[in-house]
C-alpha positions in Angstrom: -25.7 337.7 -179.9 -23.7 340.5 -181.7 -22.4 343.5 -180.0 -24.8 345.7 -181.9 -27.9 343.7 -180.8 -27.0 343.4 -177.1 -29.6 345.0 -174.8 -28.3 348.1 -172.9 -26.7 347.2 -169.6 -28.8 348.0 -166.6 -28.0 351.0 -164.5 -26.2 350.3 -161.2 -25.6 352.3 -158.1 -22.6 350.1 -157.2 -19.4 352.0 -156.6 -16.1 350.2 -157.1 -12.8 351.3 -155.5 -9.3 350.4 -156.6 -7.1 350.9 -153.6 -3.3 350.7 -153.8 -0.1 351.8 -152.2 1.2 352.3 -155.8 -0.4 353.5 -159.0 -3.5 351.3 -158.7 -3.0 349.8 -162.1 -2.7 346.3 -160.9 -5.8 346.5 -158.8 -7.7 348.2 -161.6 -6.6 345.7 -164.2 -7.7 342.7 -162.1 -10.9 344.5 -161.1 -11.8 345.2 -164.7 -11.2 341.6 -165.6 -13.6 340.4 -162.9 -16.3 343.1 -163.4 -16.4 342.5 -167.2 -18.2 339.2 -166.3 -21.2 341.2 -165.2 -23.5 343.2 -167.6 -23.7 346.2 -165.2 -22.3 349.7 -165.1 -20.1 350.7 -162.1 -19.0 354.0 -160.8 -15.2 353.5 -160.6 -12.8 355.3 -158.3 -9.1 354.8 -158.1 -7.3 355.6 -154.8 -3.6 355.3 -155.5 -0.5 355.9 -153.3 -2.3 354.9 -150.0 1.0 354.5 -148.2 0.3 356.0 -144.7 -2.2 355.4 -142.0 -3.7 358.8 -142.5 -4.3 358.1 -146.2 -5.8 354.8 -145.4 -8.3 356.4 -143.0 -9.1 358.9 -145.6 -9.7 356.1 -148.2 -11.9 354.3 -145.7 -13.9 357.5 -145.2 -14.5 357.7 -148.9 -15.7 354.1 -149.1 -18.1 354.7 -146.2 -19.5 357.8 -147.9 -20.1 355.8 -151.0 -21.9 353.2 -148.9 -24.1 355.9 -147.4 -24.9 357.5 -150.8 -25.5 354.2 -152.7 -27.4 352.4 -149.9 -25.3 349.3 -150.6 -21.7 348.2 -150.0 -19.1 349.4 -152.5 -16.8 346.8 -154.0 -13.1 347.3 -153.0 -10.2 345.8 -155.0 -7.1 346.3 -152.9 -3.4 345.7 -153.5 -2.1 347.2 -150.2 1.0 345.4 -149.1 1.3 346.5 -145.5 -1.1 344.7 -143.1 -1.8 347.8 -141.0 -2.9 349.8 -144.0 -5.1 346.9 -145.2 -6.6 346.6 -141.8 -7.8 350.2 -141.8 -9.4 349.7 -145.2 -11.2 346.6 -144.0 -12.9 348.7 -141.3 -14.9 350.4 -144.1 -18.3 349.2 -145.2 -17.3 347.5 -148.4 -17.1 344.1 -150.1 -13.3 343.6 -149.9 -11.3 341.8 -152.6 -7.7 341.8 -151.2 -5.3 340.6 -153.9 -2.2 340.6 -151.7 -3.7 338.6 -148.8 -5.5 336.2 -151.2 -2.4 335.2 -153.1 0.7 336.1 -151.2 0.0 334.1 -148.0 -0.6 330.8 -149.9 2.5 331.4 -152.0 4.6 332.0 -148.8 3.4 328.6 -147.5 4.0 326.9 -150.8 7.5 328.4 -151.4 8.6 328.3 -147.8 9.8 331.9 -148.1 8.3 335.1 -146.6 7.4 337.8 -149.0 9.3 341.2 -148.8 6.1 343.2 -148.1 7.7 346.0 -150.1 5.4 348.7 -151.3 5.3 349.3 -155.0 7.7 346.5 -155.8 5.9 345.4 -158.9 6.5 348.9 -160.5 10.0 349.4 -159.1 11.7 348.6 -162.4 13.0 351.9 -163.7 16.6 350.7 -163.8 15.8 347.1 -164.9 16.7 345.7 -168.2 13.0 344.9 -168.8 12.1 348.5 -168.4 14.8 349.7 -170.7 13.7 347.1 -173.3 10.2 348.4 -173.2 11.3 352.0 -173.7 13.5 351.0 -176.6 10.6 349.0 -178.1 8.2 352.0 -177.8 10.7 354.2 -179.6 11.2 351.6 -182.3 7.4 351.2 -182.8 6.9 354.9 -183.0 9.8 355.3 -185.5 8.4 352.4 -187.7 4.7 353.4 -187.4 2.6 353.5 -190.6 5.6 352.6 -192.8 7.5 355.7 -191.9 10.8 353.9 -192.0 12.1 350.7 -193.5 15.5 351.0 -191.6 16.5 348.4 -189.1 13.6 346.1 -189.9 16.0 343.3 -189.1 15.7 344.4 -185.5 11.9 344.1 -185.5 10.3 341.3 -183.6 7.0 341.6 -185.5 5.8 343.5 -188.6 2.1 344.1 -188.9 0.5 344.8 -192.3 -3.0 345.8 -193.2 -5.1 348.5 -194.7 -5.1 351.9 -193.0 -7.1 352.1 -189.7 -7.3 348.3 -189.3 -5.7 348.5 -185.8 -2.0 348.2 -186.6 -0.7 351.2 -184.6 -2.5 350.5 -181.3 -1.5 346.9 -181.5 2.1 347.8 -182.1 2.2 350.2 -179.2 0.5 347.7 -176.9 3.0 345.0 -177.8 5.9 347.5 -177.1 4.5 348.8 -173.8 3.3 345.5 -172.4 6.0 343.1 -173.6 8.9 345.1 -174.9 8.2 343.8 -178.4 9.7 345.8 -181.3 6.7 346.0 -183.6 6.8 347.8 -187.0 3.7 348.3 -189.0 3.1 348.9 -192.7 -0.1 350.1 -194.4 -1.2 348.2 -197.5 -2.1 350.8 -200.1 -3.4 350.8 -203.7 0.2 350.9 -205.1 0.8 347.6 -203.3 -2.4 346.1 -204.8 -1.5 347.2 -208.3 2.0 345.7 -207.9 0.4 342.6 -206.5 2.9 341.9 -203.8 4.5 343.3 -200.7 7.4 345.8 -201.0 10.8 344.1 -201.4 11.9 345.6 -198.1 9.3 343.4 -196.3 9.7 340.3 -198.4 12.9 339.2 -196.6 11.2 339.3 -193.2 8.2 337.2 -194.2 8.5 335.1 -191.0 7.9 338.2 -188.9 4.9 339.5 -190.8 1.3 339.2 -189.4 -1.7 340.7 -191.1 -4.7 342.6 -189.8 -8.0 342.9 -191.7 -11.4 344.4 -190.8 -14.9 344.4 -192.3 -15.4 347.1 -194.9 -18.5 348.4 -193.0 -16.5 348.9 -189.8 -13.6 350.4 -191.7 -15.8 352.9 -193.4 -17.2 354.0 -190.0 -13.8 354.5 -188.5 -12.5 356.4 -191.6 -15.6 358.6 -191.7 -14.6 359.8 -188.1 -11.3 360.8 -189.5 -12.2 362.1 -193.0 -16.0 362.4 -193.4 -17.4 362.2 -196.9 -14.1 361.3 -198.5 -13.3 358.6 -201.1 -10.9 357.2 -198.5 -13.9 356.5 -196.2 -16.4 355.5 -198.8 -17.8 352.0 -198.4 -16.9 351.2 -202.1 -13.3 352.1 -201.5 -13.2 350.2 -198.2 -14.6 347.1 -199.8 -11.9 347.3 -202.6 -9.0 347.8 -200.2 -10.1 345.1 -197.7 -10.7 342.6 -200.5 -7.4 343.3 -202.2 -5.5 343.2 -198.9 -6.9 339.8 -197.9 -6.2 338.4 -201.4 -2.6 339.6 -201.1 -2.2 338.1 -197.6 -3.6 334.8 -198.8 -1.4 334.8 -201.9 1.7 335.7 -199.9 1.0 333.1 -197.2 0.7 335.7 -194.5 -1.1 334.8 -191.3 -3.8 337.2 -190.5 -7.0 337.9 -188.5 -9.9 340.3 -188.6 -9.7 342.9 -185.9 -13.4 343.9 -186.2 -14.7 342.4 -183.0 -11.5 341.8 -181.2 -9.9 343.9 -178.4 -6.3 345.1 -178.7 -5.4 342.5 -176.0 -6.9 339.7 -178.0 -5.1 340.8 -181.2 -1.8 341.1 -179.5 -2.1 337.7 -177.8 -2.9 336.0 -181.2 0.0 337.8 -182.9 2.4 336.5 -180.2 1.1 333.0 -180.4 1.5 333.0 -184.2 4.9 334.8 -184.5 6.6 333.7 -181.3 9.5 336.1 -181.1 12.6 334.0 -180.3 13.8 336.0 -177.3 10.6 335.6 -175.3 8.2 332.9 -174.0 4.5 333.5 -173.7 
């Protein structure tokens, strides 16, 4: 069943809480992965920085209020490290999914080592090499977005090519932010199609190049949001550009995929599997 033909998701009065002693991003990411398996809508509330007993009691109160308003237990995804804070949250009328207690205790037993029980440890990386690499990668991707610069392409881990609005920029930034990957991207334009080949500045980095395509219909929709009624967004022009771009990628032996029905996460994962930057394992 295509995305367009799916029936609307049923309404739901379920409230979901993401409770954390840090930003709540880990709890929310895990929660979203689980909730995506259900064709339902959820009212989602993030409760970050719950790092004191008073804050924990306030969070428990909010969970109880949601239970009273909804008439059914809220779902609570928690990454609270301290047992006393977690115990307070567990007094609330919710269906509790505690990531720390679920995974840390078994790992302690398997590894024979006690965990540090340090609040916010997963995000305490401001001075780490990994953090610095991610910041450097983000700056690189911004400087090399949309073909702005051909300088230092030798430093790029990945170079994405494709027609304008095929998903190159968000994929580049996702790779930089999530993995510290230096990703440049270059838009394929009519001049490239007339020339019949990639610019010479990209040719020498063929092993780093990955292509993104998209259906002309979807491309036209996206471009109309940006420049309604323009030749740039017309279905005829979109068909021409997509066809020429795919012919070029096939002719040049460039690996590519269609981004039409894929999420940024799926695109990025495929790119990493295909390009395999030497300095990282995935």
